[in-house]
C-alpha positions as CSV (number, residue, x, y, z in Angstrom):
1,M,0.0,0.0,0.0
2,A,1.3,3.4,-0.9
3,T,2.3,5.9,1.8
4,A,0.8,8.9,0.1
5,A,-2.7,10.4,0.5
6,V,-4.9,12.5,-1.7
7,H,-4.0,15.8,-3.2
8,V,-4.7,18.3,-0.4
9,P,-2.7,21.6,-0.9
10,A,-3.3,23.7,2.2
11,Q,-1.4,26.3,4.1
12,S,2.2,27.3,3.1
13,H,3.8,24.6,5.2
14,D,1.6,22.0,3.6
15,R,1.7,23.2,0.0
16,V,2.6,20.6,-2.7
17,E,3.6,20.7,-6.3
18,T,0.6,20.5,-8.6
19,G,-0.6,16.9,-9.0
20,S,1.8,15.5,-6.4
21,Y,0.9,13.8,-3.1
22,T,1.3,14.5,0.5
23,L,3.4,12.0,2.3
24,A,2.4,10.3,5.6
25,A,5.2,10.0,8.2
26,A,6.2,6.5,9.1
27,K,5.6,4.9,12.4
28,Y,8.6,3.7,14.3
29,P,8.7,0.0,15.4
30,N,8.9,-0.9,19.0
31,T,12.5,-0.6,20.2
32,S,14.6,-3.7,20.2
33,D,16.8,-5.1,23.0
34,T,20.2,-4.9,21.4
35,S,22.2,-5.7,24.6
36,E,24.3,-8.8,24.5
37,V,23.5,-9.4,20.8
38,D,26.0,-10.6,18.3
39,V,25.1,-7.9,15.7
40,E,27.1,-9.4,12.8
41,K,25.5,-12.8,13.4
42,V,22.0,-11.2,13.3
43,V,22.7,-9.5,10.0
44,L,24.3,-12.6,8.6
45,Q,21.3,-14.7,9.4
46,W,18.9,-12.1,7.9
47,V,21.0,-11.9,4.8
48,S,21.1,-15.7,4.5
49,D,17.3,-15.9,4.9
50,F,16.8,-13.1,2.3
51,N,19.0,-14.9,-0.2
52,L,17.2,-18.2,0.3
53,S,13.8,-16.5,0.0
54,V,14.3,-13.9,-2.7
55,G,13.3,-16.3,-5.4
56,H,9.8,-16.6,-3.8
57,G,9.6,-12.8,-3.1
58,D,6.3,-12.5,-4.8
59,D,4.7,-14.5,-1.9
60,P,3.5,-12.2,0.9
61,A,3.9,-15.0,3.4
62,V,7.6,-15.3,2.6
63,L,8.2,-11.5,2.8
64,K,6.4,-11.4,6.1
65,E,9.1,-13.6,7.5
66,L,11.7,-11.0,6.4
67,F,9.9,-7.7,6.9
68,L,7.9,-6.1,9.6
69,T,4.3,-5.4,8.8
70,E,5.1,-1.7,8.9
71,S,8.3,-1.7,6.8
72,Y,9.8,-0.2,3.7
73,W,11.9,-1.4,0.8
74,R,13.4,1.4,-1.2
75,D,15.0,0.4,-4.5
76,Q,17.0,2.3,-7.1
77,L,17.4,0.3,-10.3
78,C,18.1,-3.1,-8.8
79,L,14.7,-4.7,-9.3
80,S,13.5,-2.4,-12.1
81,W,14.8,0.5,-14.2
82,T,13.2,3.2,-12.0
83,F,12.9,4.2,-8.4
84,H,10.4,2.6,-6.0
85,T,9.5,2.6,-2.3
86,W,7.3,-0.3,-1.3
87,H,5.4,-0.1,2.0
88,G,4.9,-3.4,3.8
89,P,5.3,-7.0,2.6
90,E,2.0,-7.1,0.6
91,D,3.0,-4.0,-1.4
92,M,6.4,-5.6,-2.1
93,A,4.8,-8.8,-3.2
94,S,2.2,-7.0,-5.4
95,F,5.0,-5.3,-7.4
96,L,6.9,-8.5,-7.8
97,Q,3.8,-10.5,-8.9
98,K,3.1,-7.9,-11.6
99,N,6.6,-7.1,-12.7
100,G,8.8,-10.0,-11.8
101,H,12.3,-9.2,-10.7
102,R,15.9,-9.7,-11.5
103,D,18.1,-12.2,-9.7
104,L,19.3,-10.4,-6.5
105,S,21.8,-11.6,-3.9
106,I,23.2,-9.6,-1.0
107,S,26.1,-9.9,1.4
108,I,27.4,-8.0,4.4
109,D,29.7,-5.0,3.7
110,K,32.1,-4.5,6.5
111,S,34.9,-3.0,4.5
112,N,35.3,-0.1,6.9
113,E,34.3,0.8,10.4
114,F,31.3,2.9,9.3
115,R,29.9,0.1,7.2
116,A,30.4,-2.7,9.7
117,P,27.2,-4.1,11.3
118,K,26.4,-2.3,14.5
119,T,23.6,-1.4,16.9
120,S,22.0,1.9,16.0
121,T,19.0,4.1,16.8
122,I,16.6,5.2,14.2
123,D,15.1,8.2,16.1
124,Y,16.8,11.4,17.2
125,Y,16.5,10.7,20.9
126,G,18.2,7.3,20.9
127,N,15.1,5.5,22.2
128,V,14.3,3.2,19.2
129,N,17.1,0.7,19.0
130,A,17.9,-1.4,15.9
131,I,20.7,-3.3,14.2
132,Q,22.1,-1.8,11.1
133,G,24.1,-3.5,8.3
134,F,25.5,-2.1,5.1
135,L,25.2,-4.5,2.2
136,E,26.9,-5.4,-1.1
137,L,24.5,-6.7,-3.7
138,E,24.6,-8.3,-7.1
139,T,21.9,-8.7,-9.8
140,D,22.0,-10.3,-13.2
141,V,22.9,-6.9,-14.8
142,G,25.0,-5.2,-12.2
143,R,26.4,-4.6,-8.7
144,G,25.4,-2.2,-6.0
145,R,25.2,-1.4,-2.3
146,G,22.5,-1.2,0.3
147,L,21.6,-1.0,3.9
148,V,19.2,-2.8,6.2
149,R,17.8,-1.8,9.6
150,L,16.5,-4.8,11.7
151,F,14.1,-4.9,14.6
152,Q,12.9,-7.8,16.8
153,D,9.4,-9.1,16.1
154,G,8.2,-12.1,18.1
155,G,11.8,-13.3,18.7
156,K,12.8,-12.9,15.1
157,W,14.8,-10.1,13.5
158,K,13.0,-8.5,10.6
159,A,13.7,-5.5,8.4
160,F,12.1,-2.2,9.0
161,T,13.9,-0.6,6.1
162,L,15.8,-2.1,3.2
163,F,17.6,0.0,0.7
164,T,19.1,-1.4,-2.5
165,A,20.8,0.7,-5.1
166,L,22.6,-0.2,-8.3
167,Q,26.1,1.2,-8.6
168,E,27.5,-0.3,-11.8
169,L,26.6,-2.4,-14.8
170,K,28.5,-5.7,-15.4
171,G,30.9,-5.3,-18.3
172,Y,30.4,-1.5,-18.4
173,E,32.2,-0.3,-15.2
174,E,33.4,3.3,-14.9
175,H,37.0,4.1,-15.9
176,I,38.3,4.8,-12.5
177,R,41.0,3.6,-10.2
178,E,42.4,0.3,-11.6
179,R,40.4,0.9,-14.8
180,R,41.7,4.5,-15.4
181,P,42.9,5.3,-18.9
182,L,46.6,4.9,-19.8
183,G,46.8,8.4,-21.3
184,V,49.1,7.5,-24.1
185,I,49.5,5.1,-26.9
186,H,53.1,3.9,-27.2
187,G,54.6,3.1,-30.5
188,S,55.0,4.9,-33.8
189,D,52.1,6.6,-35.6
190,P,52.9,9.6,-37.9
191,N,49.2,10.7,-37.9
192,R,48.9,10.7,-34.2
193,K,47.2,13.7,-32.5
194,N,48.4,14.8,-29.1
195,W,45.9,15.2,-26.1
196,K,45.2,18.9,-26.9
197,E,44.4,18.2,-30.5
198,T,42.2,15.3,-29.6
199,R,40.3,17.3,-27.0
200,I,39.6,20.2,-29.5
201,A,38.3,17.7,-32.1
202,E,36.0,16.1,-29.5
203,E,34.7,19.3,-28.1
204,N,33.9,20.7,-31.6
205,V,32.2,17.4,-32.6
206,E,34.5,16.9,-35.6
207,G,34.2,13.8,-37.7
208,S,31.3,11.5,-38.1
209,E,30.7,10.4,-34.5
210,E,28.0,12.6,-32.9
211,P,27.2,12.8,-29.2
212,T,24.8,10.2,-27.9
213,V,23.5,12.7,-25.3
214,L,22.7,16.4,-25.6
215,I,22.6,18.2,-22.2
216,I,20.9,21.6,-21.9
217,G,22.5,23.6,-19.1
218,A,26.1,23.7,-17.7
219,G,25.2,24.0,-14.0
220,Q,25.7,21.3,-11.4
221,G,23.1,19.0,-13.1
222,G,24.6,19.2,-16.6
223,L,28.3,18.9,-15.4
224,T,27.7,16.0,-13.1
225,S,25.6,14.0,-15.5
226,A,28.1,14.6,-18.3
227,A,31.0,13.5,-16.0
228,R,29.2,10.3,-15.1
229,L,28.3,9.5,-18.7
230,G,31.9,10.1,-19.8
231,Q,33.2,7.4,-17.5
232,L,30.7,4.9,-19.1
233,D,31.9,5.8,-22.6
234,I,28.8,7.7,-23.5
235,K,29.6,10.8,-25.5
236,A,27.8,13.9,-24.3
237,L,27.7,17.5,-25.4
238,I,26.6,20.3,-23.0
239,I,25.2,23.5,-24.4
240,D,24.6,26.7,-22.4
241,K,23.6,30.2,-23.3
242,E,26.0,31.8,-20.9
243,D,29.5,33.1,-21.9
244,R,31.4,30.8,-19.6
245,V,30.8,27.7,-17.6
246,G,29.8,28.8,-14.1
247,D,28.1,32.0,-15.2
248,N,24.8,30.6,-14.1
249,W,26.2,31.2,-10.6
250,R,28.4,34.2,-11.2
251,N,25.5,36.2,-12.6
252,R,23.3,35.8,-9.6
253,Y,23.0,38.4,-6.9
254,H,26.1,40.1,-5.6
255,H,26.5,38.6,-2.1
256,L,25.2,35.1,-2.8
257,V,26.9,32.3,-0.8
258,L,25.8,28.7,-0.7
259,H,23.8,27.9,2.4
260,D,24.9,24.2,2.3
261,P,28.3,23.3,3.7
262,V,31.3,22.0,1.7
263,W,31.1,18.5,3.0
264,Y,27.6,18.2,1.6
265,D,28.4,19.7,-1.8
266,H,31.3,17.7,-3.3
267,L,31.0,16.8,-7.0
268,P,31.7,13.3,-8.4
269,Y,35.3,12.2,-8.8
270,I,36.8,15.6,-7.7
271,K,36.1,16.7,-4.2
272,F,36.7,20.2,-2.9
273,P,40.2,20.7,-1.5
274,E,40.7,20.6,2.3
275,T,41.3,24.4,2.2
276,W,37.9,25.1,0.8
277,P,35.6,27.4,2.9
278,I,32.6,25.8,4.6
279,F,30.2,28.0,2.7
280,T,31.1,28.6,-1.0
281,P,30.7,32.1,-2.5
282,K,28.9,32.1,-5.9
283,D,31.9,33.4,-8.0
284,K,34.2,30.8,-6.4
285,L,31.7,28.1,-7.2
286,G,31.5,29.3,-10.8
287,D,35.2,29.2,-11.2
288,W,35.2,25.7,-9.7
289,F,32.6,24.5,-12.2
290,E,34.8,25.9,-15.0
291,A,37.8,24.0,-13.7
292,Y,35.7,20.9,-13.2
293,A,34.5,20.9,-16.8
294,S,38.1,21.2,-18.0
295,S,39.6,18.6,-15.6
296,M,36.8,16.1,-16.4
297,E,37.2,16.7,-20.2
298,L,33.6,17.6,-20.7
299,N,32.5,18.9,-24.0
300,V,30.7,22.2,-23.5
301,W,29.5,24.7,-26.0
302,T,28.8,28.1,-24.3
303,K,27.0,30.9,-26.0
304,S,24.9,28.3,-27.6
305,T,21.2,27.6,-27.9
306,L,18.8,25.0,-29.2
307,T,16.7,26.4,-32.0
308,S,14.6,23.4,-33.0
309,S,14.1,19.8,-31.9
310,K,12.1,16.8,-33.2
311,W,11.9,13.3,-31.9
312,D,12.1,10.5,-34.6
313,D,10.2,7.6,-33.1
314,S,11.2,5.2,-35.8
315,K,14.9,5.9,-35.4
316,R,14.7,6.5,-31.7
317,Q,16.7,9.7,-32.0
318,W,16.4,13.4,-31.9
319,I,17.0,15.9,-34.7
320,V,18.2,19.1,-33.1
321,E,19.5,22.4,-34.6
322,L,22.0,24.3,-32.5
323,N,23.3,27.9,-32.9
324,R,26.8,28.4,-31.4
325,T,29.1,31.4,-31.1
326,R,32.7,30.2,-30.9
327,A,35.4,31.7,-28.7
328,D,36.7,33.7,-31.7
329,G,33.3,35.3,-32.3
330,S,32.4,33.3,-35.4
331,K,29.0,31.7,-35.5
332,E,27.8,28.3,-36.7
333,S,24.6,26.3,-37.0
334,R,24.8,22.5,-36.5
335,V,22.3,19.8,-36.9
336,L,22.9,16.8,-34.6
337,H,21.1,13.5,-33.9
338,P,21.5,12.6,-30.2
339,R,19.5,9.6,-28.8
340,H,18.9,11.3,-25.5
341,I,18.4,14.9,-24.2
342,I,18.9,15.8,-20.6
343,Q,17.2,19.0,-19.5
344,A,19.5,20.2,-16.8
345,T,18.2,23.7,-16.4
346,G,17.7,23.3,-12.6
347,H,14.9,21.6,-10.7
348,S,13.0,24.9,-10.9
349,G,11.7,26.1,-14.2
350,E,10.9,29.5,-15.5
351,M,10.8,32.4,-13.0
352,N,7.4,32.8,-11.3
353,F,7.0,36.5,-12.0
354,P,3.4,37.6,-11.2
355,V,1.7,40.2,-13.3
356,I,0.2,42.8,-11.1
357,K,-2.0,45.8,-12.0
358,G,0.1,48.9,-12.6
359,M,3.4,47.2,-13.0
360,E,4.0,48.9,-16.3
361,N,3.6,52.3,-14.6
362,F,6.4,51.9,-12.0
363,K,8.9,54.7,-12.3
364,G,11.4,53.7,-9.6
365,D,14.9,52.6,-10.1
366,S,14.2,48.9,-10.7
367,L,11.5,46.3,-10.7
368,C,12.7,42.7,-11.4
369,H,12.6,39.0,-10.4
370,S,15.2,37.8,-7.9
371,S,16.9,35.8,-10.7
372,Q,17.6,39.2,-12.5
373,F,18.8,41.0,-9.4
374,Q,22.5,42.0,-9.8
375,G,23.0,43.5,-6.4
376,A,22.0,46.7,-4.5
377,G,23.7,50.0,-5.4
378,K,24.0,52.9,-3.0
379,G,20.7,53.3,-1.3
380,E,20.9,56.1,1.3
381,G,17.5,57.6,1.5
382,K,15.9,55.0,-0.8
383,R,13.3,52.4,-0.1
384,A,13.3,48.8,-1.3
385,I,10.5,46.2,-1.2
386,V,11.3,42.5,-1.5
387,V,8.2,40.4,-2.3
388,G,8.9,36.8,-1.1
389,C,10.4,35.5,2.1
390,C,12.6,32.5,1.4
391,N,16.4,32.2,0.9
392,S,16.6,34.6,-2.0
393,G,14.2,37.1,-0.5
394,H,16.1,37.2,2.8
395,D,19.5,37.5,1.1
396,I,18.4,40.3,-1.2
397,A,16.8,42.2,1.7
398,Q,20.0,41.9,3.6
399,D,21.9,43.2,0.6
400,F,19.6,46.2,0.3
401,Y,19.9,47.0,4.0
402,E,23.7,46.8,3.9
403,H,23.7,49.3,1.1
404,G,21.7,51.9,3.0
405,Y,18.1,51.2,1.9
406,D,15.0,51.2,4.1
407,V,13.8,47.7,3.4
408,T,10.5,45.9,3.7
409,V,10.0,42.2,3.1
410,V,6.5,41.2,2.0
411,Q,5.7,37.8,3.6
412,R,2.3,36.7,2.2
413,S,2.0,33.4,4.1
414,S,4.6,31.7,6.3
415,T,8.3,30.6,6.1
416,Y,10.3,27.9,7.7
417,I,13.3,29.5,9.5
418,I,16.4,27.6,10.6
419,S,19.8,28.9,11.5
420,S,22.8,27.8,9.6
421,D,24.3,26.5,12.9
422,A,21.2,24.3,13.4
423,V,21.5,22.8,10.0
424,L,25.1,21.9,10.5
425,E,24.7,20.6,14.0
426,V,21.2,18.9,14.0
427,F,20.5,17.9,10.4
428,L,23.9,17.2,8.9
429,G,26.2,16.7,11.9
430,G,27.9,13.4,12.2
431,L,27.2,12.6,8.5
432,Y,28.3,15.6,6.4
433,D,30.9,17.3,8.5
434,E,34.6,17.6,9.0
435,N,34.9,14.2,10.8
436,G,32.1,12.4,9.0
437,P,32.4,9.3,6.9
438,P,33.5,9.3,3.2
439,V,30.8,11.2,1.2
440,E,29.9,8.0,-0.7
441,D,29.0,6.3,2.6
442,A,27.2,9.4,3.9
443,D,25.1,9.5,0.7
444,L,24.2,5.8,1.0
445,F,23.2,6.2,4.6
446,F,21.1,9.3,3.8
447,M,19.4,7.8,0.8
448,S,18.7,4.5,2.6
449,M,16.1,6.3,4.7
450,P,12.7,6.1,2.8
451,N,11.2,9.5,2.6
452,A,8.3,8.5,4.9
453,V,10.8,7.4,7.6
454,M,12.9,10.5,7.0
455,K,9.8,12.6,7.5
456,R,9.2,11.0,10.9
457,L,12.8,11.5,12.0
458,H,12.8,15.1,10.8
459,Q,9.7,15.9,12.9
460,E,12.0,15.2,15.9
461,L,14.9,17.1,14.4
462,T,12.6,20.1,13.8
463,I,11.7,20.2,17.5
464,Q,15.4,20.4,18.3
465,T,16.1,23.1,15.8
466,K,13.2,25.2,17.1
467,K,14.6,24.9,20.6
468,K,18.1,25.8,19.4
469,D,16.7,28.8,17.4
470,H,14.2,29.9,20.1
471,E,15.7,33.3,20.7
472,I,15.7,34.4,17.1
473,L,12.3,32.9,16.3
474,T,10.8,34.8,19.3
475,G,12.3,38.0,18.0
476,L,10.8,37.3,14.5
477,K,7.4,36.6,16.0
478,N,7.5,39.9,18.0
479,R,8.0,41.7,14.7
480,G,4.9,40.0,13.1
481,F,6.9,37.5,11.1
482,K,5.1,34.2,10.6
483,D,7.3,31.1,11.1
484,D,6.2,27.5,10.3
485,S,7.6,24.0,10.9
486,G,7.2,22.5,7.5
487,P,4.9,19.8,6.3
488,D,3.4,18.0,9.3
489,N,6.2,19.8,11.4
490,A,8.8,17.9,9.5
491,G,11.1,20.8,8.6
492,F,12.8,22.2,5.6
493,F,14.1,19.0,3.8
494,M,10.5,17.9,3.5
495,K,9.4,21.3,2.4
496,Y,12.1,21.3,-0.3
497,F,11.0,17.8,-1.5
498,Q,7.3,18.6,-1.3
499,C,7.1,22.0,-3.0
500,G,10.7,23.0,-3.8
501,G,11.1,25.9,-1.3
502,G,9.4,27.8,1.4
503,Y,12.3,28.1,3.8
504,Y,15.2,30.3,4.8
505,I,18.5,29.1,6.2
506,D,19.5,32.1,8.3
507,V,22.8,33.6,7.7
508,G,22.0,37.0,9.2
509,A,18.8,38.5,7.8
510,S,16.6,37.1,10.6
511,K,18.4,39.1,13.2
512,L,18.0,42.2,11.1
513,I,14.2,41.6,11.0
514,A,14.1,40.7,14.7
515,D,15.9,44.0,15.5
516,G,13.5,46.0,13.4
517,K,16.2,46.9,10.8
518,I,14.3,45.1,8.1
519,H,10.6,45.6,8.2
520,I,7.9,43.0,7.5
521,K,4.6,43.3,5.7
522,Q,2.8,40.1,6.6
523,G,-0.3,38.3,5.3
524,Q,-1.4,40.7,2.6
525,E,-1.4,40.3,-1.2
526,I,-0.5,43.2,-3.5
527,S,-3.5,44.9,-5.1
528,S,-1.5,47.3,-7.4
529,I,1.9,48.8,-8.2
530,N,2.0,52.5,-8.6
531,E,4.5,54.9,-10.0
532,H,6.5,55.1,-6.8
533,S,4.8,52.7,-4.4
534,I,2.9,49.4,-3.7
535,T,-0.7,49.2,-2.5
536,F,-1.8,46.2,-0.6
537,A,-5.2,44.5,-0.2
538,D,-5.6,46.1,3.2
539,G,-5.3,49.5,1.7
540,V,-1.8,50.2,3.1
541,E,0.5,51.9,0.6
542,L,4.3,51.6,0.9
543,P,6.7,53.8,-1.0
544,A,9.3,52.0,-3.2
545,D,12.4,53.0,-5.3
546,A,13.3,49.3,-6.0
547,I,11.0,46.3,-6.1
548,V,12.3,42.7,-6.3
549,F,10.0,39.7,-6.7
550,A,11.6,36.7,-4.9
551,T,8.6,34.7,-5.8
552,G,10.3,31.5,-6.9
553,Y,10.0,29.4,-10.1
554,Q,7.5,27.4,-12.0
555,N,7.6,23.6,-12.6
556,M,10.5,22.4,-14.8
557,R,7.9,21.1,-17.2
558,G,7.2,24.7,-18.1
559,T,10.8,25.2,-19.2
560,A,10.5,22.1,-21.3
561,R,7.4,23.6,-23.0
562,K,9.3,26.8,-23.8
563,I,12.4,25.0,-25.2
564,F,10.9,21.9,-26.8
565,G,7.3,22.8,-27.5
566,D,3.9,21.6,-26.6
567,E,4.2,18.1,-28.1
568,L,6.9,17.1,-25.6
569,A,5.6,19.1,-22.7
570,D,2.2,17.5,-23.0
571,R,3.8,14.0,-22.9
572,V,6.1,14.4,-20.0
573,S,5.1,14.3,-16.3
574,D,5.1,17.1,-13.9
575,V,8.5,17.3,-12.1
576,W,9.2,17.4,-8.3
577,G,6.9,16.7,-5.4
578,F,6.1,13.2,-4.2
579,D,4.5,10.4,-6.3
580,E,2.1,7.9,-4.7
581,E,5.1,5.8,-3.4
582,G,6.9,8.8,-1.8
583,E,9.6,9.2,-4.5
584,L,10.2,12.4,-6.3
585,R,8.4,12.7,-9.6
586,A,10.0,12.4,-13.1
587,M,13.4,13.6,-11.9
588,W,16.5,11.6,-12.7
589,R,14.4,8.8,-14.2
590,G,11.9,8.2,-17.1
591,S,10.1,11.5,-17.9
592,G,7.2,10.0,-19.9
593,H,8.9,10.8,-23.2
594,P,11.5,8.4,-24.7
595,G,15.0,9.8,-24.9
596,F,14.2,12.7,-22.6
597,W,15.3,13.2,-19.0
598,F,14.9,15.9,-16.4
599,F,17.9,16.5,-14.1
600,G,18.2,19.1,-11.3
601,G,18.6,19.7,-7.6
602,N,21.2,20.9,-5.2
603,L,24.8,19.8,-5.5
604,A,24.4,16.8,-3.2
605,L,21.4,15.5,-5.2
606,C,23.2,16.0,-8.5
607,R,26.3,14.2,-7.2
608,Y,24.3,11.2,-6.1
609,Y,21.6,10.9,-8.8
610,S,24.0,11.6,-11.7
611,R,25.3,8.1,-11.4
612,L,21.8,6.6,-11.5
613,L,20.8,8.7,-14.5
614,A,24.0,7.6,-16.4
615,L,23.3,4.0,-15.6
616,Q,19.8,4.2,-17.1
617,I,21.1,5.8,-20.3
618,K,23.9,3.3,-20.5
619,A,21.4,0.5,-20.0
620,V,19.3,1.8,-22.9
621,E,22.3,2.1,-25.2
622,E,23.5,-1.4,-24.4
623,G,20.0,-3.0,-24.9
624,L,19.6,-3.8,-21.2
625,M,16.7,-1.4,-20.7
626,K,13.9,-1.2,-23.2
627,P,12.4,2.1,-24.1
628,G,9.5,2.8,-21.8
629,E,10.6,0.2,-19.3
630,A,11.3,2.7,-16.6
């Protein structure tokens, strides 16, 4: 049975993406007595039972011997070519009865201290005891890793959560470590090209071999997916309208710094150096992206756009026309025939820029969307209004204040507020921090938590962060600011997954609001924009020299419609928000249109899911995955 309920968009903290589902939080099992237990023996026995029973996995009675009644199996490409979370043995059996499954065997992974079987707690308070074991797994098509959490049930250890994730395809492993390229071909060849000449030819798509994959966008999604594909011998070409790789970050507002810490943000294959700051400034990140593209030998055409596209269903390929401006200023138009297109334009789509009565009459200095905001100039004696109250809205308001403006933030509903310190200590501490496990292990641990279980855990974490941030939250409340606790009090991660935003990780603006240095206009919609002011629904008029709408972005499907047209946009699914199983919709997996993939998210999500997307494309190319099988 699925964990999601009906579509019930409600208050800001419960808002969902259109057509998506609300997610019920899991119920914890009763705690287990883990004292005087040989944890490795317990995990070994469960693994043995699983391997003996997996061939009969479509029988609910068999699965009930392995899984608790309230349990979850989250699978990423091991049993099918998409992502699933099954809730309870009957749900698992139902899927296997309808779809069959690949051969799957698992074994204990104790290759380092973090992975070794151990007692653990699944809740924040340490009251719900379990036994945890990392796993290695093998199917008929590939190898992977996983994690199981076991609880006692009537004297038998059963799984509360099982996570299985494909990591590589047999015979098509990445060219890393012992499989790294030699870098030279010894011997005599008078026609040999050196590395530089070869790279120029590859980047310019010279010769008859065209890229298999065209990627739209050279941000973290485009770069990480191209890097993963390259290690699987899949040729990819990235195009981006900006002048340089990294400009999608450089061109954002002046004082932007990432709110996620360095340990959470590593890219595949090349981690940030140990000297890197905890929070990355936007221009530094843009330079890193440019260096990453060069080091990973990614083929990128900047100052390039897609002007037309058509899918040929009989040939299973695209026909695309690209316009490119080369580094020397010359222009060219090319027609290519990729078999796949990845839209890596960010998990958000087109800017959500509301049309309001009187906008065209505004005579102040500027009126723009937050994505167009380049930074506040000198503002002594001037007034700025920021419409929207999440990360960008707060950052922009702080920028205006620091440049001398009298600033008002318009908060129409509520916002989840959490301090940066609370994120580091409560949400990411022990996993993504200076002394945490290797990032690959941290990712596996994080992803092994089904979203329903994560939601339950984050309800507890949110209680702790609210306590930690009590002083600043009280100050905000006293100024009329409306704070919330996220969907079902489950915090900002759940808000991010459910609707893509609605929160602010505080790096200074909250104190400015609490101290009265930045003003709040709460709970009122805008009725009109005048020549030098804004009028609200309650009749209040506020003067303005600058207005910024930090009102977020539309669904990624809207960007697809703008770039590729109605035929594709009508065929693909909506993106982001939970599906009926509690997995994110249409992102990093089949979109509903053959040969078309959506890719986006923060740096951590792009690092992790770039592997899974590349494996799916490689599986299609090698005939392991049939079109439409996802």
